[in-house]
C-alpha positions as YAML, in Angstrom:
chain: A
units: angstrom
residues:
- id: 1
  name: MET
  ca: [80.22, 116.40, 98.90]
- id: 2
  name: GLY
  ca: [79.48, 114.94, 102.34]
- id: 3
  name: LYS
  ca: [81.38, 115.75, 105.49]
- id: 4
  name: GLU
  ca: [84.73, 113.87, 105.70]
- id: 5
  name: LYS
  ca: [84.72, 110.94, 108.13]
- id: 6
  name: THR
  ca: [86.54, 111.17, 111.42]
- id: 7
  name: PHE
  ca: [89.15, 108.63, 112.45]
- id: 8
  name: TYR
  ca: [86.57, 106.84, 114.65]
- id: 9
  name: GLN
  ca: [83.92, 106.78, 111.98]
- id: 10
  name: GLU
  ca: [86.43, 105.31, 109.52]
- id: 11
  name: LEU
  ca: [87.27, 102.55, 112.08]
- id: 12
  name: LYS
  ca: [83.61, 101.75, 112.66]
- id: 13
  name: ALA
  ca: [83.09, 101.41, 108.94]
- id: 14
  name: LYS
  ca: [85.95, 98.98, 108.81]
- id: 15
  name: GLY
  ca: [84.42, 96.80, 111.52]
- id: 16
  name: TYR
  ca: [86.40, 97.95, 114.62]
- id: 17
  name: THR
  ca: [84.52, 98.06, 117.94]
- id: 18
  name: ARG
  ca: [84.33, 100.91, 120.44]
- id: 19
  name: ARG
  ca: [86.42, 98.86, 122.81]
- id: 20
  name: GLN
  ca: [89.20, 98.47, 120.25]
- id: 21
  name: PHE
  ca: [89.10, 102.24, 119.50]
- id: 22
  name: LEU
  ca: [89.42, 103.07, 123.24]
- id: 23
  name: LYS
  ca: [92.25, 100.52, 123.60]
- id: 24
  name: PHE
  ca: [94.12, 102.15, 120.75]
- id: 25
  name: CYS
  ca: [93.63, 105.56, 122.43]
- id: 26
  name: GLY
  ca: [94.91, 104.21, 125.71]
- id: 27
  name: ILE
  ca: [98.07, 102.75, 124.01]
- id: 28
  name: MET
  ca: [98.81, 106.07, 122.28]
- id: 29
  name: GLY
  ca: [98.14, 108.06, 125.43]
- id: 30
  name: ALA
  ca: [100.52, 105.90, 127.47]
- id: 31
  name: MET
  ca: [103.24, 106.26, 124.84]
- id: 32
  name: LEU
  ca: [102.83, 110.05, 124.90]
- id: 33
  name: GLY
  ca: [102.96, 110.05, 128.69]
- id: 34
  name: LEU
  ca: [99.53, 111.66, 129.05]
- id: 35
  name: GLN
  ca: [97.50, 111.68, 132.26]
- id: 36
  name: GLN
  ca: [93.78, 110.82, 132.33]
- id: 37
  name: SER
  ca: [92.73, 114.27, 131.11]
- id: 38
  name: GLY
  ca: [95.16, 114.01, 128.20]
- id: 39
  name: LEU
  ca: [93.89, 110.59, 127.29]
- id: 40
  name: ALA
  ca: [90.34, 112.03, 127.17]
- id: 41
  name: GLN
  ca: [91.58, 114.57, 124.69]
- id: 42
  name: VAL
  ca: [92.95, 111.80, 122.42]
- id: 43
  name: VAL
  ca: [89.57, 110.09, 122.53]
- id: 44
  name: ASP
  ca: [87.68, 113.26, 121.82]
- id: 45
  name: ALA
  ca: [89.97, 114.36, 118.99]
- id: 46
  name: LEU
  ca: [90.01, 111.04, 117.16]
- id: 47
  name: GLN
  ca: [86.26, 110.60, 117.34]
- id: 48
  name: SER
  ca: [85.31, 114.17, 116.35]
- id: 49
  name: LYS
  ca: [88.01, 115.61, 114.10]
- id: 50
  name: PRO
  ca: [88.39, 114.71, 110.44]
- id: 51
  name: ARG
  ca: [91.42, 112.75, 109.40]
- id: 52
  name: LYS
  ca: [94.44, 114.79, 108.45]
- id: 53
  name: PRO
  ca: [95.39, 114.68, 104.75]
- id: 54
  name: VAL
  ca: [99.01, 113.34, 104.39]
- id: 55
  name: LEU
  ca: [101.33, 113.27, 101.36]
- id: 56
  name: TRP
  ca: [104.24, 110.96, 101.89]
- id: 57
  name: PHE
  ca: [107.31, 111.40, 99.66]
- id: 58
  name: HIS
  ca: [110.27, 109.07, 99.11]
- id: 59
  name: PHE
  ca: [113.67, 110.34, 98.05]
- id: 60
  name: GLN
  ca: [117.15, 109.02, 98.75]
- id: 61
  name: GLU
  ca: [116.48, 106.14, 101.16]
- id: 62
  name: CYS
  ca: [115.93, 102.41, 101.47]
- id: 63
  name: THR
  ca: [112.28, 102.45, 102.57]
- id: 64
  name: CYS
  ca: [113.10, 101.09, 105.97]
- id: 65
  name: CYS
  ca: [111.02, 103.88, 107.63]
- id: 66
  name: SER
  ca: [107.93, 102.64, 105.75]
- id: 67
  name: GLU
  ca: [108.73, 99.07, 106.77]
- id: 68
  name: SER
  ca: [109.01, 100.19, 110.33]
- id: 69
  name: PHE
  ca: [105.77, 102.18, 110.21]
- id: 70
  name: LEU
  ca: [103.85, 99.10, 109.23]
- id: 71
  name: ARG
  ca: [105.29, 97.05, 112.09]
- id: 72
  name: SER
  ca: [104.21, 98.73, 115.32]
- id: 73
  name: SER
  ca: [104.63, 97.01, 118.67]
- id: 74
  name: HIS
  ca: [100.99, 96.29, 119.32]
- id: 75
  name: PRO
  ca: [98.91, 94.34, 116.76]
- id: 76
  name: LEU
  ca: [95.92, 96.67, 117.18]
- id: 77
  name: VAL
  ca: [98.16, 99.68, 116.42]
- id: 78
  name: GLY
  ca: [99.54, 97.95, 113.40]
- id: 79
  name: GLN
  ca: [96.08, 97.12, 112.05]
- id: 80
  name: ILE
  ca: [94.64, 100.61, 112.25]
- id: 81
  name: LEU
  ca: [97.73, 102.82, 112.04]
- id: 82
  name: LEU
  ca: [97.19, 103.93, 108.47]
- id: 83
  name: GLU
  ca: [93.46, 104.68, 109.25]
- id: 84
  name: MET
  ca: [94.58, 107.62, 111.47]
- id: 85
  name: ILE
  ca: [95.49, 109.66, 108.48]
- id: 86
  name: SER
  ca: [94.07, 110.26, 105.05]
- id: 87
  name: LEU
  ca: [97.15, 108.97, 103.17]
- id: 88
  name: ASP
  ca: [96.42, 110.45, 99.78]
- id: 89
  name: TYR
  ca: [99.84, 109.81, 98.26]
- id: 90
  name: SER
  ca: [102.73, 107.39, 98.92]
- id: 91
  name: ASP
  ca: [104.38, 106.04, 95.81]
- id: 92
  name: THR
  ca: [105.59, 102.96, 97.82]
- id: 93
  name: LEU
  ca: [102.29, 102.01, 99.49]
- id: 94
  name: MET
  ca: [99.56, 103.14, 97.12]
- id: 95
  name: ALA
  ca: [97.99, 100.85, 94.46]
- id: 96
  name: ALA
  ca: [98.20, 103.40, 91.66]
- id: 97
  name: SER
  ca: [101.44, 103.97, 89.84]
- id: 98
  name: GLY
  ca: [102.89, 106.12, 87.06]
- id: 99
  name: PHE
  ca: [100.86, 109.11, 85.79]
- id: 100
  name: GLN
  ca: [97.85, 107.98, 87.80]
- id: 101
  name: ALA
  ca: [99.77, 108.24, 91.09]
- id: 102
  name: GLU
  ca: [101.09, 111.62, 90.17]
- id: 103
  name: ALA
  ca: [97.59, 112.83, 89.29]
- id: 104
  name: VAL
  ca: [96.34, 111.69, 92.75]
- id: 105
  name: ARG
  ca: [99.18, 113.68, 94.39]
- id: 106
  name: ASP
  ca: [98.49, 116.81, 92.38]
- id: 107
  name: ARG
  ca: [94.76, 116.62, 93.04]
- id: 108
  name: SER
  ca: [95.21, 116.20, 96.78]
- id: 109
  name: MET
  ca: [97.77, 119.04, 96.97]
- id: 110
  name: LYS
  ca: [95.34, 121.40, 95.24]
- id: 111
  name: ALA
  ca: [92.32, 120.38, 97.33]
- id: 112
  name: ASN
  ca: [94.22, 120.55, 100.67]
- id: 113
  name: TRP
  ca: [96.63, 123.42, 99.97]
- id: 114
  name: GLY
  ca: [97.99, 124.79, 103.28]
- id: 115
  name: LYS
  ca: [96.37, 121.97, 105.34]
- id: 116
  name: TYR
  ca: [98.13, 118.74, 104.50]
- id: 117
  name: ILE
  ca: [101.08, 117.21, 106.39]
- id: 118
  name: MET
  ca: [104.09, 116.44, 104.25]
- id: 119
  name: ILE
  ca: [105.99, 113.35, 105.25]
- id: 120
  name: VAL
  ca: [109.49, 113.05, 103.77]
- id: 121
  name: GLU
  ca: [111.36, 109.76, 103.85]
- id: 122
  name: GLY
  ca: [114.88, 110.17, 102.49]
- id: 123
  name: SER
  ca: [117.34, 112.92, 101.94]
- id: 124
  name: ILE
  ca: [117.29, 115.38, 99.02]
- id: 125
  name: PRO
  ca: [120.40, 115.42, 96.72]
- id: 126
  name: LEU
  ca: [121.39, 118.82, 95.38]
- id: 127
  name: GLY
  ca: [124.00, 117.48, 92.97]
- id: 128
  name: ASN
  ca: [123.10, 115.99, 89.58]
- id: 129
  name: PRO
  ca: [119.30, 115.71, 89.28]
- id: 130
  name: GLY
  ca: [119.78, 112.14, 88.08]
- id: 131
  name: TYR
  ca: [120.78, 111.00, 91.54]
- id: 132
  name: CYS
  ca: [117.08, 110.88, 92.50]
- id: 133
  name: THR
  ca: [114.28, 111.47, 89.97]
- id: 134
  name: ILE
  ca: [110.56, 110.63, 90.09]
- id: 135
  name: ALA
  ca: [108.48, 110.79, 86.91]
- id: 136
  name: GLY
  ca: [111.30, 112.67, 85.19]
- id: 137
  name: ARG
  ca: [111.50, 115.39, 87.89]
- id: 138
  name: SER
  ca: [114.27, 115.92, 90.41]
- id: 139
  name: ALA
  ca: [113.74, 115.21, 94.10]
- id: 140
  name: LYS
  ca: [114.49, 118.91, 94.86]
- id: 141
  name: GLU
  ca: [111.90, 120.16, 92.41]
- id: 142
  name: ILE
  ca: [109.22, 117.78, 93.81]
- id: 143
  name: PHE
  ca: [110.07, 118.67, 97.40]
- id: 144
  name: ASP
  ca: [109.98, 122.44, 96.84]
- id: 145
  name: GLU
  ca: [106.57, 122.27, 95.18]
- id: 146
  name: ALA
  ca: [105.00, 120.10, 97.86]
- id: 147
  name: ALA
  ca: [106.59, 121.97, 100.81]
- id: 148
  name: GLN
  ca: [104.95, 125.20, 99.75]
- id: 149
  name: GLY
  ca: [101.48, 123.89, 100.47]
- id: 150
  name: ALA
  ca: [102.27, 121.85, 103.61]
- id: 151
  name: SER
  ca: [101.09, 122.93, 107.07]
- id: 152
  name: ALA
  ca: [104.05, 120.98, 108.59]
- id: 153
  name: ILE
  ca: [106.74, 118.60, 107.46]
- id: 154
  name: ILE
  ca: [107.68, 115.41, 109.22]
- id: 155
  name: ALA
  ca: [111.16, 114.16, 108.36]
- id: 156
  name: TRP
  ca: [110.98, 110.40, 108.84]
- id: 157
  name: GLY
  ca: [114.22, 108.71, 109.81]
- id: 158
  name: ASN
  ca: [117.88, 109.69, 109.76]
- id: 159
  name: CYS
  ca: [117.99, 110.16, 105.97]
- id: 160
  name: ALA
  ca: [115.38, 112.96, 106.06]
- id: 161
  name: SER
  ca: [116.53, 114.28, 109.39]
- id: 162
  name: SER
  ca: [120.30, 114.17, 109.00]
- id: 163
  name: GLY
  ca: [121.35, 112.75, 105.62]
- id: 164
  name: CYS
  ca: [122.24, 109.23, 106.97]
- id: 165
  name: VAL
  ca: [124.60, 107.05, 104.94]
- id: 166
  name: GLN
  ca: [124.30, 108.97, 101.67]
- id: 167
  name: GLY
  ca: [125.18, 112.16, 103.52]
- id: 168
  name: ALA
  ca: [128.23, 110.60, 105.13]
- id: 169
  name: TYR
  ca: [131.72, 111.72, 104.19]
- id: 170
  name: PRO
  ca: [132.38, 112.54, 101.36]
- id: 171
  name: ASN
  ca: [128.70, 112.95, 100.48]
- id: 172
  name: PRO
  ca: [129.17, 112.46, 96.65]
- id: 173
  name: THR
  ca: [125.53, 113.40, 95.78]
- id: 174
  name: ASP
  ca: [125.63, 116.61, 97.93]
- id: 175
  name: THR
  ca: [122.55, 115.33, 99.75]
- id: 176
  name: LYS
  ca: [120.87, 117.42, 102.43]
- id: 177
  name: PRO
  ca: [118.26, 116.69, 105.14]
- id: 178
  name: VAL
  ca: [114.98, 118.46, 105.05]
- id: 179
  name: HIS
  ca: [115.76, 121.22, 107.60]
- id: 180
  name: LYS
  ca: [118.75, 122.26, 105.62]
- id: 181
  name: ILE
  ca: [116.83, 123.10, 102.46]
- id: 182
  name: ILE
  ca: [113.50, 124.60, 103.83]
- id: 183
  name: SER
  ca: [112.70, 127.62, 105.98]
- id: 184
  name: GLY
  ca: [109.48, 129.12, 107.16]
- id: 185
  name: LYS
  ca: [107.88, 125.74, 107.73]
- id: 186
  name: PRO
  ca: [107.74, 123.71, 110.91]
- id: 187
  name: VAL
  ca: [109.83, 120.55, 110.63]
- id: 188
  name: ILE
  ca: [109.75, 117.58, 113.01]
- id: 189
  name: ASN
  ca: [112.79, 115.30, 112.92]
- id: 190
  name: VAL
  ca: [111.79, 111.74, 113.81]
- id: 191
  name: GLN
  ca: [115.25, 110.24, 114.07]
- id: 192
  name: GLY
  ca: [116.33, 106.64, 113.74]
- id: 193
  name: CYS
  ca: [117.44, 104.26, 110.99]
- id: 194
  name: PRO
  ca: [114.60, 103.44, 111.01]
- id: 195
  name: PRO
  ca: [112.56, 105.27, 113.62]
- id: 196
  name: ILE
  ca: [110.51, 103.07, 116.05]
- id: 197
  name: ALA
  ca: [107.05, 102.55, 114.58]
- id: 198
  name: ASP
  ca: [105.20, 103.54, 117.76]
- id: 199
  name: VAL
  ca: [107.18, 106.75, 117.94]
- id: 200
  name: MET
  ca: [106.00, 107.55, 114.42]
- id: 201
  name: ALA
  ca: [102.46, 106.73, 115.39]
- id: 202
  name: GLY
  ca: [102.76, 108.80, 118.55]
- id: 203
  name: VAL
  ca: [103.93, 111.90, 116.67]
- id: 204
  name: ILE
  ca: [100.96, 111.71, 114.29]
- id: 205
  name: THR
  ca: [98.51, 111.09, 117.21]
- id: 206
  name: TYR
  ca: [99.82, 114.14, 119.03]
- id: 207
  name: ILE
  ca: [99.41, 116.39, 116.02]
- id: 208
  name: LEU
  ca: [95.88, 115.07, 115.38]
- id: 209
  name: THR
  ca: [94.89, 115.46, 119.04]
- id: 210
  name: PHE
  ca: [96.30, 118.88, 119.93]
- id: 211
  name: ASP
  ca: [96.45, 120.55, 116.53]
- id: 212
  name: ARG
  ca: [100.01, 121.60, 117.15]
- id: 213
  name: LEU
  ca: [103.52, 120.12, 116.93]
- id: 214
  name: PRO
  ca: [104.91, 118.38, 120.06]
- id: 215
  name: GLU
  ca: [107.66, 119.96, 122.10]
- id: 216
  name: LEU
  ca: [110.92, 119.57, 120.20]
- id: 217
  name: ASP
  ca: [114.52, 119.45, 121.49]
- id: 218
  name: ALA
  ca: [117.46, 121.39, 120.11]
- id: 219
  name: MET
  ca: [117.63, 119.05, 117.13]
- id: 220
  name: GLY
  ca: [113.96, 119.27, 116.25]
- id: 221
  name: ARG
  ca: [113.08, 115.89, 117.69]
- id: 222
  name: PRO
  ca: [110.00, 115.26, 119.94]
- id: 223
  name: VAL
  ca: [111.12, 115.53, 123.55]
- id: 224
  name: THR
  ca: [108.61, 112.85, 124.62]
- id: 225
  name: PHE
  ca: [110.49, 110.24, 122.62]
- id: 226
  name: TYR
  ca: [114.04, 111.69, 122.39]
- id: 227
  name: GLY
  ca: [114.42, 113.37, 125.79]
- id: 228
  name: ARG
  ca: [116.50, 110.62, 127.44]
- id: 229
  name: ARG
  ca: [119.53, 108.70, 126.43]
- id: 230
  name: ILE
  ca: [119.21, 104.99, 125.74]
- id: 231
  name: HIS
  ca: [121.94, 104.66, 128.39]
- id: 232
  name: ASP
  ca: [119.61, 106.08, 131.06]
- id: 233
  name: THR
  ca: [116.90, 103.46, 130.65]
- id: 234
  name: CYS
  ca: [119.07, 100.49, 129.52]
- id: 235
  name: TYR
  ca: [118.67, 97.32, 131.56]
- id: 236
  name: ARG
  ca: [122.54, 96.94, 131.33]
- id: 237
  name: ARG
  ca: [123.07, 100.31, 133.03]
- id: 238
  name: PRO
  ca: [123.74, 98.68, 136.48]
- id: 239
  name: ALA
  ca: [126.57, 96.67, 134.87]
- id: 240
  name: PHE
  ca: [128.01, 99.93, 133.45]
- id: 241
  name: ASP
  ca: [127.89, 101.62, 136.84]
- id: 242
  name: ALA
  ca: [129.50, 98.53, 138.48]
- id: 243
  name: GLY
  ca: [132.25, 98.50, 135.87]
- id: 244
  name: LEU
  ca: [131.21, 95.16, 134.45]
- id: 245
  name: PHE
  ca: [131.91, 95.17, 130.67]
- id: 246
  name: VAL
  ca: [131.88, 92.78, 127.73]
- id: 247
  name: GLU
  ca: [135.45, 92.53, 126.44]
- id: 248
  name: ALA
  ca: [134.63, 90.41, 123.31]
- id: 249
  name: PHE
  ca: [131.37, 89.56, 121.75]
- id: 250
  name: ASP
  ca: [131.73, 85.90, 122.58]
- id: 251
  name: ASP
  ca: [133.23, 86.05, 126.03]
- id: 252
  name: GLU
  ca: [131.63, 84.97, 129.28]
- id: 253
  name: ASN
  ca: [130.73, 88.57, 130.17]
- id: 254
  name: ALA
  ca: [128.60, 88.80, 127.02]
- id: 255
  name: LYS
  ca: [126.69, 85.69, 128.11]
- id: 256
  name: LYS
  ca: [126.14, 87.24, 131.50]
- id: 257
  name: GLY
  ca: [124.61, 90.39, 129.97]
- id: 258
  name: TYR
  ca: [127.27, 92.84, 131.00]
- id: 259
  name: CYS
  ca: [127.50, 96.35, 129.53]
- id: 260
  name: LEU
  ca: [128.47, 96.66, 125.86]
- id: 261
  name: TYR
  ca: [130.21, 100.07, 126.23]
- id: 262
  name: LYS
  ca: [133.64, 98.75, 125.39]
- id: 263
  name: MET
  ca: [132.28, 97.04, 122.31]
- id: 264
  name: GLY
  ca: [131.42, 100.41, 120.85]
- id: 265
  name: CYS
  ca: [127.87, 100.92, 122.22]
- id: 266
  name: LYS
  ca: [126.76, 104.52, 121.58]
- id: 267
  name: GLY
  ca: [123.91, 104.35, 124.08]
- id: 268
  name: PRO
  ca: [125.60, 106.91, 126.32]
- id: 269
  name: ASN
  ca: [125.17, 109.67, 123.73]
- id: 270
  name: THR
  ca: [122.11, 108.50, 121.75]
- id: 271
  name: PHE
  ca: [118.70, 109.91, 122.53]
- id: 272
  name: ASN
  ca: [115.82, 107.54, 121.73]
- id: 273
  name: SER
  ca: [113.13, 105.34, 123.21]
- id: 274
  name: CYS
  ca: [114.60, 101.98, 122.17]
- id: 275
  name: ALA
  ca: [115.02, 100.66, 125.74]
- id: 276
  name: VAL
  ca: [111.48, 101.68, 126.76]
- id: 277
  name: ILE
  ca: [109.28, 101.05, 123.77]
- id: 278
  name: LYS
  ca: [111.51, 98.45, 122.04]
- id: 279
  name: TRP
  ca: [110.91, 96.74, 118.66]
- id: 280
  name: ASN
  ca: [109.13, 93.78, 117.11]
- id: 281
  name: GLU
  ca: [106.02, 93.91, 119.31]
- id: 282
  name: GLY
  ca: [108.07, 95.06, 122.33]
- id: 283
  name: VAL
  ca: [110.21, 91.94, 122.35]
- id: 284
  name: SER
  ca: [113.70, 93.42, 122.25]
- id: 285
  name: TYR
  ca: [116.08, 96.08, 120.94]
- id: 286
  name: PRO
  ca: [119.65, 95.91, 119.71]
- id: 287
  name: ILE
  ca: [121.39, 96.13, 123.12]
- id: 288
  name: GLN
  ca: [119.08, 93.51, 124.54]
- id: 289
  name: SER
  ca: [119.88, 91.28, 121.49]
- id: 290
  name: GLY
  ca: [123.56, 91.47, 122.34]
- id: 291
  name: HIS
  ca: [124.74, 94.22, 119.91]
- id: 292
  name: GLY
  ca: [125.74, 97.70, 121.00]
- id: 293
  name: CYS
  ca: [123.72, 100.74, 119.95]
- id: 294
  name: ILE
  ca: [125.28, 102.31, 116.80]
- id: 295
  name: GLY
  ca: [123.70, 105.72, 117.44]
- id: 296
  name: CYS
  ca: [121.35, 105.76, 114.50]
- id: 297
  name: ALA
  ca: [119.09, 108.38, 116.13]
- id: 298
  name: GLU
  ca: [121.91, 110.90, 116.13]
- id: 299
  name: PRO
  ca: [123.09, 113.16, 113.29]
- id: 300
  name: GLY
  ca: [126.11, 111.95, 111.34]
- id: 301
  name: PHE
  ca: [126.36, 108.59, 113.12]
- id: 302
  name: TRP
  ca: [127.98, 107.03, 110.04]
- id: 303
  name: ASP
  ca: [130.95, 109.39, 110.45]
- id: 304
  name: VAL
  ca: [131.59, 108.37, 114.06]
- id: 305
  name: GLU
  ca: [133.79, 105.47, 113.27]
- id: 306
  name: PRO
  ca: [134.79, 102.78, 113.73]
- id: 307
  name: LEU
  ca: [131.40, 101.55, 114.92]
- id: 308
  name: TYR
  ca: [133.03, 99.06, 117.35]
- id: 309
  name: HIS
  ca: [135.39, 101.52, 119.04]
- id: 310
  name: HIS
  ca: [134.09, 102.83, 122.35]
- id: 311
  name: LEU
  ca: [133.34, 106.47, 123.04]
- id: 312
  name: PRO
  ca: [135.64, 108.66, 125.14]
- id: 313
  name: ASP
  ca: [134.97, 108.58, 128.87]
- id: 314
  name: VAL
  ca: [131.28, 109.34, 129.63]
- id: 315
  name: ASN
  ca: [131.57, 109.51, 133.42]
- id: 316
  name: GLY
  ca: [129.92, 112.58, 134.94]
- id: 317
  name: PHE
  ca: [126.70, 112.69, 132.92]
- id: 318
  name: GLY
  ca: [123.92, 111.93, 135.35]
- id: 319
  name: ILE
  ca: [120.82, 109.86, 134.65]
- id: 320
  name: GLU
  ca: [118.79, 113.01, 134.90]
- id: 321
  name: ALA
  ca: [120.57, 114.62, 131.97]
- id: 322
  name: THR
  ca: [118.49, 115.49, 128.85]
- id: 323
  name: ALA
  ca: [119.40, 116.22, 125.32]
- id: 324
  name: ASP
  ca: [119.15, 119.95, 125.75]
- id: 325
  name: GLN
  ca: [121.19, 119.95, 128.97]
- id: 326
  name: ILE
  ca: [124.07, 118.04, 127.39]
- id: 327
  name: GLY
  ca: [123.67, 120.02, 124.25]
- id: 328
  name: LEU
  ca: [124.77, 119.53, 120.72]
- id: 329
  name: GLY
  ca: [128.44, 119.12, 121.54]
- id: 330
  name: LEU
  ca: [128.20, 115.49, 122.60]
- id: 331
  name: THR
  ca: [125.92, 114.34, 119.90]
- id: 332
  name: ALA
  ca: [126.26, 116.39, 116.79]
- id: 333
  name: VAL
  ca: [129.05, 115.38, 114.39]
- id: 334
  name: ALA
  ca: [130.79, 118.66, 113.85]
- id: 335
  name: ALA
  ca: [134.48, 119.26, 113.32]
- id: 336
  name: ALA
  ca: [135.06, 119.95, 117.00]
- id: 337
  name: GLY
  ca: [133.33, 116.77, 117.97]
- id: 338
  name: VAL
  ca: [135.31, 114.63, 115.57]
- id: 339
  name: ALA
  ca: [138.54, 116.22, 116.65]
- id: 340
  name: ALA
  ca: [137.74, 115.78, 120.35]
- id: 341
  name: HIS
  ca: [136.87, 112.13, 119.82]
- id: 342
  name: ALA
  ca: [140.13, 111.54, 118.06]
- id: 343
  name: VAL
  ca: [142.32, 113.37, 120.62]
- id: 344
  name: VAL
  ca: [140.80, 111.77, 123.76]
- id: 345
  name: THR
  ca: [140.59, 108.29, 122.25]
- id: 346
  name: ASN
  ca: [144.06, 108.27, 120.80]
- id: 347
  name: ILE
  ca: [145.72, 109.74, 123.91]
- id: 348
  name: GLN
  ca: [144.29, 106.76, 125.78]
- id: 349
  name: LYS
  ca: [145.45, 104.38, 123.11]
- id: 350
  name: ARG
  ca: [148.99, 105.84, 123.11]
- id: 351
  name: LYS
  ca: [149.30, 105.55, 126.88]
- id: 352
  name: LEU
  ca: [148.29, 101.86, 126.64]
- id: 353
  name: ILE
  ca: [150.73, 101.24, 123.80]
- id: 354
  name: LYS
  ca: [153.62, 102.94, 125.54]
- id: 355
  name: ASN
  ca: [153.06, 100.80, 128.72]
- id: 356
  name: GLN
  ca: [152.91, 97.67, 126.55]
- id: 357
  name: MET
  ca: [156.11, 98.54, 124.70]
- id: 358
  name: ASP
  ca: [157.97, 99.23, 127.94]
- id: 359
  name: ASN
  ca: [156.88, 95.86, 129.41]
- id: 360
  name: ASP
  ca: [156.96, 93.60, 126.33]
- id: 361
  name: GLU
  ca: [160.20, 93.91, 124.39]
- id: 362
  name: PRO
  ca: [159.58, 90.97, 121.93]
- id: 363
  name: ASN
  ca: [156.39, 92.60, 120.68]
- id: 364
  name: ARG
  ca: [157.69, 96.10, 120.48]
- id: 365
  name: GLU
  ca: [157.40, 96.19, 116.62]
- id: 366
  name: ALA
  ca: [153.73, 95.10, 116.76]
- id: 367
  name: PHE
  ca: [152.89, 97.80, 119.23]
- id: 368
  name: ALA
  ca: [154.73, 100.34, 117.00]
- id: 369
  name: ALA
  ca: [152.50, 99.24, 114.07]
- id: 370
  name: ASP
  ca: [149.49, 99.96, 116.24]
- id: 371
  name: GLU
  ca: [150.73, 103.43, 116.87]
- id: 372
  name: ARG
  ca: [151.21, 103.97, 113.13]
- id: 373
  name: GLN
  ca: [147.62, 102.79, 112.54]
- id: 374
  name: ILE
  ca: [146.43, 105.40, 115.10]
- id: 375
  name: GLU
  ca: [148.31, 108.14, 113.22]
- id: 376
  name: GLN
  ca: [146.62, 107.05, 109.98]
- id: 377
  name: GLN
  ca: [143.21, 107.21, 111.67]
- id: 378
  name: GLU
  ca: [143.99, 110.72, 112.92]
- id: 379
  name: ARG
  ca: [144.81, 111.89, 109.42]
- id: 380
  name: THR
  ca: [141.50, 110.45, 108.15]
- id: 381
  name: LEU
  ca: [139.60, 112.18, 110.93]
- id: 382
  name: GLU
  ca: [141.34, 115.47, 110.18]
- id: 383
  name: ARG
  ca: [140.15, 115.25, 106.54]
- id: 384
  name: LYS
  ca: [136.65, 114.55, 107.71]
- id: 385
  name: ALA
  ca: [136.69, 117.35, 110.24]
- id: 386
  name: HIS
  ca: [137.83, 119.74, 107.51]
- id: 387
  name: HIS
  ca: [135.07, 118.59, 105.20]
- id: 388
  name: LEU
  ca: [132.44, 118.95, 108.02]
- id: 389
  name: GLU
  ca: [133.68, 122.43, 108.89]
- id: 390
  name: GLN
  ca: [133.22, 123.52, 105.24]
- id: 391
  name: GLU
  ca: [129.70, 122.10, 105.25]
- id: 392
  name: LYS
  ca: [128.95, 123.88, 108.49]
- id: 393
  name: ASP
  ca: [130.07, 127.21, 107.01]
...
């Protein structure tokens, strides 16, 4: 058997020029924030090292991560992205199906035991095996087998990193993210619903270049891409600092591009590169398109509801703050976080309602109904907090 082709050799065989190869390396180097010496390492690694064998597994998810992966911001990246790796198995993207696909997976696992990267898209249900089965085997059984021979595991997206919508309260399938069911293996959480395509490409490029995992934050996310809040690099940040807010999605302030904080934007506590790398060939991202960030790069974002209710006061967190400095308390959905959100938010609401009741006698009953609604929300949050506390234990 001949020596396995490098990434560069594979590109040449597909008709790509040296100029296109170097341009790709430059794009990846810029996204990783590398200086000239670091860029030279990317070039050297991709033209001399063999492609890394990758097995890509799909469990409880909607395949949006795969869709994102195929739609990177730069056309050149999109064309050659899958050439970076030796993608031996992906039951969504591969031509083979059924027993032939399973045979390919088993053969690759055996040939590359201890060397392949395992990519997981989707969470793994621990309840009834029927919640997610592939070729008659449960997701948990398939995951355990493949994880044993992996050199590292990349958890693509919020499903694999945090459980996403299927892991939201009350989590009927008892689904778990990758890091909750594996130990002794390095796990990289590439958060987002879905993650940004170029972030996914950047993670793979880093591993291929430096033969190690990138620096990770407290939640297992690459610091390069998740080290700053969307709020810190958002083009609407000056409006936030000036106190200029959208009050309704169709008001004049929305047309002027004011800050969406009051419309429920979670940018102030969401760590991601949306405002820098953007989406759809770098054209835009949700906030630029007029919709607040829903916090999809944070654990448990589905349980921080309602989506269009603004966060408690975020004043006091400087633009220099990082995920590790602020810590898990602001971003992780734990019982204490849910309770704090409810207390702070509802104290503010009650103050407002009391002032309105004192000054608007004809509408007193309507304001009282608002207060009853707050009480009902608090009871719901208490139940969720209790459930999250049990899961945490």
